[in-house]
C-alpha positions in Angstrom: 0.0 0.0 0.0 1.3 3.4 -1.0 1.5 5.9 1.8 1.2 9.2 0.0 -1.5 11.9 -0.3 -1.6 11.6 -4.1 -1.3 8.8 -6.7 0.2 9.7 -10.0 -0.5 7.3 -12.9 2.0 7.9 -15.6 2.8 5.9 -18.6 6.5 5.2 -19.1 6.4 6.9 -22.5 5.5 10.4 -21.2 8.1 13.1 -21.5 8.0 15.8 -18.8 8.3 19.1 -20.6 7.5 21.5 -17.7 9.6 21.8 -14.5 6.6 22.8 -12.3 4.1 20.4 -13.9 3.3 18.3 -10.8 2.8 21.4 -8.6 0.4 22.8 -11.1 -1.6 19.6 -11.1 -1.7 19.4 -7.3 -3.0 22.9 -7.1 -6.3 21.8 -8.6 -7.1 19.8 -5.5 -7.4 23.1 -3.5 -10.6 24.0 -5.3 -13.4 22.8 -7.5 -14.2 19.6 -5.6 -11.5 17.9 -7.7 -11.3 14.1 -7.7 -8.9 13.7 -10.7 -6.8 16.0 -12.7 -5.1 15.2 -16.0 -2.9 17.3 -18.3 -3.0 17.9 -22.1 -0.9 15.3 -23.9 0.7 16.0 -27.3 2.7 14.0 -29.7 6.2 14.9 -31.0 4.6 17.2 -33.6 2.6 19.1 -31.0 -0.6 17.6 -32.1 -3.0 17.0 -29.2 -3.6 13.4 -28.3 -5.6 13.9 -25.2 -8.0 16.8 -24.7 -10.4 15.1 -22.3 -12.8 12.3 -23.1 -16.4 12.5 -24.4 -18.7 9.5 -23.6 -20.7 8.2 -26.5 -18.2 9.2 -29.2 -17.4 6.3 -31.4 -20.1 4.2 -29.6 -18.3 4.2 -26.3 -15.8 7.0 -25.4 -13.2 8.9 -27.3 -10.8 11.8 -27.0 -12.0 15.3 -27.5 -9.8 17.7 -29.4 -7.5 14.9 -30.5 -5.5 15.6 -33.7 -5.8 19.3 -33.2 -2.6 21.3 -33.4 -1.4 22.8 -30.2 -1.6 26.2 -31.8 -5.1 25.8 -33.2 -7.9 27.6 -31.4 -10.1 24.5 -31.6 -13.9 24.5 -31.2 -14.8 27.3 -28.7 -11.1 27.4 -27.8 -11.7 24.3 -25.6 -8.2 22.9 -26.3 -6.9 25.8 -24.2 -9.3 25.9 -21.3 -9.5 24.0 -18.0 -12.6 21.8 -18.1 -14.6 19.3 -16.2 -15.0 16.1 -18.2 -16.7 12.8 -17.6 -13.3 11.1 -18.1 -9.6 11.6 -18.8 -6.8 9.3 -19.9 -4.8 7.3 -17.4 -1.7 7.9 -19.5 -1.2 10.7 -16.9 -3.7 11.1 -14.2 -3.4 12.5 -10.6 -5.8 11.4 -7.9 -5.9 11.6 -4.1 -4.9 8.2 -2.6 -8.0 8.2 -0.4 -10.3 8.7 -3.4 -8.6 6.0 -5.4 -9.2 3.4 -2.7 -12.6 4.7 -1.8 -14.0 3.9 -5.3 -12.1 0.6 -5.5 -9.4 1.7 -8.1 -9.4 0.3 -11.6 -11.6 -2.6 -12.6 -9.1 -4.7 -14.5 -11.4 -7.7 -14.5 -14.1 -6.1 -16.6 -11.8 -3.8 -18.5 -8.3 -5.3 -18.7 -7.2 -3.4 -21.8 -9.7 -0.6 -22.5 -11.9 1.7 -20.6 -10.6 1.0 -17.1 -9.6 4.6 -16.9 -13.0 5.8 -18.1 -14.8 3.5 -15.7 -12.6 4.7 -12.9 -13.3 8.4 -13.7 -17.1 7.7 -13.7 -16.8 6.1 -10.2 -15.0 9.2 -9.0 -17.7 11.4 -10.6 -20.3 9.4 -8.6 -18.7 10.8 -5.5 -19.7 14.3 -6.6 -16.1 15.1 -7.5 -14.9 16.7 -10.7 -12.6 15.2 -13.3 -10.5 18.0 -14.5 -8.5 18.2 -17.8 -6.1 21.1 -18.0 -4.0 22.6 -20.7 -2.0 24.4 -18.0 0.3 21.4 -18.1 1.3 20.0 -21.4 3.3 16.8 -21.6 4.6 14.8 -24.5 3.2 11.3 -25.1 5.5 9.2 -27.3 3.3 6.2 -27.3 -0.4 6.1 -28.2 0.2 3.1 -30.4 -2.6 0.7 -31.2 -3.4 -1.4 -28.1 -4.0 -4.5 -30.2 -0.5 -4.3 -31.5 1.2 -3.3 -28.3 -0.4 -5.9 -26.0 -1.1 -8.8 -28.5 -4.8 -8.4 -27.8 -7.3 -9.7 -30.3 -9.5 -7.0 -31.8 -12.5 -9.1 -30.9 -11.6 -8.9 -27.3 -11.3 -5.1 -27.6 -14.7 -4.9 -29.2 -16.1 -7.1 -26.4 -14.7 -4.6 -23.8 -16.3 -1.8 -25.8 -19.7 -3.5 -25.6 -19.2 -4.2 -21.9 -18.4 -0.6 -21.2 -21.4 0.6 -23.2 -23.6 -1.9 -21.3 -22.3 -0.7 -17.9 -22.4 3.0 -18.7 -25.2 3.4 -21.4 -26.8 6.4 -19.6 -23.5 8.2 -19.2 -22.7 7.6 -22.8 -26.1 9.0 -23.9 -25.9 12.1 -21.7 -22.3 13.3 -21.4 -22.6 16.8 -19.9 -19.3 17.9 -21.6 -20.8 17.5 -25.1 -23.6 19.5 -26.7 -26.5 17.2 -27.3 -27.2 19.1 -30.6 -24.0 17.7 -32.1 -23.5 14.3 -33.7 -21.5 11.8 -31.6 -20.2 10.3 -34.8 -17.6 13.1 -35.1 -15.2 14.0 -32.3 -15.2 17.7 -33.1 -19.0 17.9 -33.3 -21.3 18.3 -36.3 -24.9 19.5 -36.2 
C-alpha cells in the first residue's frame, strides 16, 4: 500500500516538458471539488492526443480535441481551457490516494485493456467530484500506439470490452454533460 496523499498514474512513454508540472496539477485539489486532474498530452509534432474524453463518441468513449494542433484555437477554444469532463486518460492522471481506494481503483477484470480509466473516472464522478482536464500542463506522449499491436490483444476482445463498457455506462454515454446534445456523436469535433 502506498502511503502518499496523491497517486500519479504515468505511462513510461510520457516526456516531462515543464519543470513545475506536478505542482500545477496538485494545485487543482485546493478548489473545484477535484477528484482527478489530467494534463493535455501532445505528440512529438505538437498535435493534441488527449484533450479530455467524451462519452458516447465512437459508440463508447473517445478523446475530444485529439488531432488538433497545439496552436489551433479548436472548437470554442476548448483545447486551451481548463474543463470538467466525464473522463480523462490514465496515461497521466493524478488522484488523491483516499479517493482511489474509496472507489475501488481500476476494474481490471471487466476492463483489462480498454476503458478501465473511463470506468474509474465515472466512479469518481459518482462521489460528486470533478474530473478536470487542464492545458495548463502539457506533456509529450510518445506512445499512443494501437493497443491490439502493443499488447497482442485480439480485436474481438477489444470490441467485447467496448460492448461491456457501453452496457455498464449506457446512460453516461447517452448524456455526457461535456458535449452539446445538438452535435453528432459520430464526429469527435462535433457536427450538427
